[in-house]
N, C-alpha and C positions, 0 to 999 in steps of 0.2 A: 503493501499499499504506499502511495508516495503522500507527501505532506499535502498536497492538494487534495487528494481524496480524503485525507483525514480531516483538512479544514471542512469540507461539505458534509462528512458525518458530524462532525462536532456542531455545525449549524442545525442539522436535523435533530440532534439530540437536545439541542438548546430549546428549539421550538417546541419539542414534546414536553420538557420540563415547564416551559412557559404556560402550557395550555393546562398543566396540571396545578398551576398555582391558584390559591383560593383569595388570595388579596390583590388589591390594585397595584400598589407601589411595587412590590416584588415582581409580579407579572410585569409592570412596564419595563423595569430593571433589566430583567430579562429578556424581554422583547427588544430593547434598544442593543444588547450584546448580541442577540440573534440576527437583529439586521445588519449589523456592522459585519460579522463573521460571513452570513450569507452573502452580502454585498461584496465583500472581498473574493469570495469562491465564484459568484456568479461573473465578475469582471475578468478573472482570470481565464474562465472557462468560456467566456463570451456568451453567457446565457443571457439575452437583452432582456426578455420578458422577467425574468428573476431579478434583475438588475432595477428594472423600472418600478417593480413591487417594493423592493426595499428600499430604493431612494424615497418612495412616498411614505412608507411606513416609520422609517426612522425617524424623520422629523417630526411626525405625528404622535409617535410614541413618547417622543422627548417631550414634546409641548403638554401632553396629557399629564406626564410625570411632574413638570412643572407647575401646573394648575392643582394637582392634588398637593404637591408640597407647600405651595401658596395657601392653600385651602387650610391646611393643619396648622401652618404659621398663624394665621387669621383666626382660627379657633382657639387656638391658645391665648392669644391675645385678647380675645373676645371674652373667654371664660374670667377673665379678671378685670373685664371693662363694664361699659354699657350693654344694652341689650340690641343694639343695631344689628340688623340682618342684611346690611348692604353686602357683607363679603360672601353671602350666598347666593347672590343674583347671578353670577355665570352659570350656576348650575340648576338654574330655574327656567321654566318655559313660560314665554310670554302668552298671554291670552286676552283678547278683546272682549268685552263684556258690555250688553246693551241694557237699557234702562228696563227694568221689570224682570231681567233674568234671575233666577234662583240658582246660585252656585252650589248650595248645598241645603239639604231639607233636615229637619230635626227627625231622627231616627234612621236616616239612611247609613248605609255602610261608608267610614271614613276611609279614605285612600291617599288623601294629600293634603295639604296646607297651602295657604295663598298668602301672598305680599301684595298689597295695594298700592299700584302705581299712581292711577287718577281715577277720578270718578268720585261717586258717593256709596256708601253700602250700610246696611243696618242689619244688626243681629235682632231679629224679629220678636224673639219672646221675652228678651231683656230691654228690647227698644233703645238698643245702644247704637249710635251713629259711629262708623270707623273713619279715621282721618288718613289721609295719605302716607304711605310708608309704614303700614301697620302690618303685622303678621295676624292671620286668622286661621283658624280650622286646625290648630296645633293639639286642641283638647280632644279631638277624636283619636290621637295617637297614643293618649294616656288612658282613654275608656277601656274597660275591661272587654267590651264586645265590639270595639272599635267603630261604635255607633256615634252619630252627630248629636250633641245636645241642644244644639240652635239651629235656626234657620238664617242663612245669610241670602238678604236680596240686594239687589243693584237699584239704587234711588236714582243715580245719575250715570250714564254709560261711561266707560273708561278702559283701564287695561289693569290686568292682575298678572303676576307671577306665580306659578305654580311649581310644587315638587311633590314627587310621592313619597308616601312612607317607606317604601322599598329602598329609595335613594337615601333617605334619612337614616336607615338602617345601617346602609353601608358606610354612611359617613360616621356612624357610632362605632362600628367594627375598625374602620381605618384609624380613628382616633377616639378613644373612649372618653377623653376630656370633652367631646362634644356631647355626650350624655349629659354632663354635669351642667354645661351651657343649656341645652334644651329643657332640664329641670328647673334652671332659673327662670327662663322664658315662659314656662308654662305655670310657675308656682306666682311670677308676677301679675300674669293674666287674671289666673284665680282671684288673687287678693284685690286686684283692681276691681274685678266684677263684685267682689263681696262689699268692697266700699261704694261702689256706686248704688247696690242694694240697700245697703244700711242708709245711706243718704236720702235715697227714694222712701224707704219705710220712714225715716225721721220727718220728712216733707210730708207725707200722708197723715202721719199722726197729728203733726200741727195743723194741717188743714182740717182734719177731723175734730179737733180741740176747738178750733176757732168756729167752725160750724156749729157745735154743741154749744159755745157760748153765746152765738148770736140768737141761736132758738131758744136758749133759756132766757135771754133778755126780752125776746119777742113774745115769751108766753108770761 
């Protein structure tokens, strides 16, 4: 066996190894190495189709690895900072929403969360209007049955970003610190909703007391 043949077999073995990888970062690293070895072998042997494929895959794998490493770095920083989700935008899908659209309904199976870019939205049961730049739908991820606890309707057309729970799970497995970040996010939303409900209850109590007082004076 010549060293050129050995190089070809090495590329084949690395391709098989990469396919067996369970996590993204090792897979991309092995993929980059495989592309380099395969590109060298294809160049020596004059295998132009293989050269073309690896010339495309090499920068693609490198870019995806860069994206994931950048994401992990931002997640680490975010876990000790505010609850901005801007770092997640490149991994989300843009979607246009029209007035009257229901993004999800109470009791629906939850499979993704949203980030509001533009437009106006309301959580119907809580009567809470969402501002631009807010995350919504993450509570379904924490629900035991993955069911929606609210109905989200569009009051004014705009755009949202979405990311599936499967992708969120991948982020968690790639970097467990993301789990702590997500827990902070959901806890913050839960406590905010509780405070809003408490304020509404206090307002209702005050209104009821004022009404009772007026009725007593009238009597």
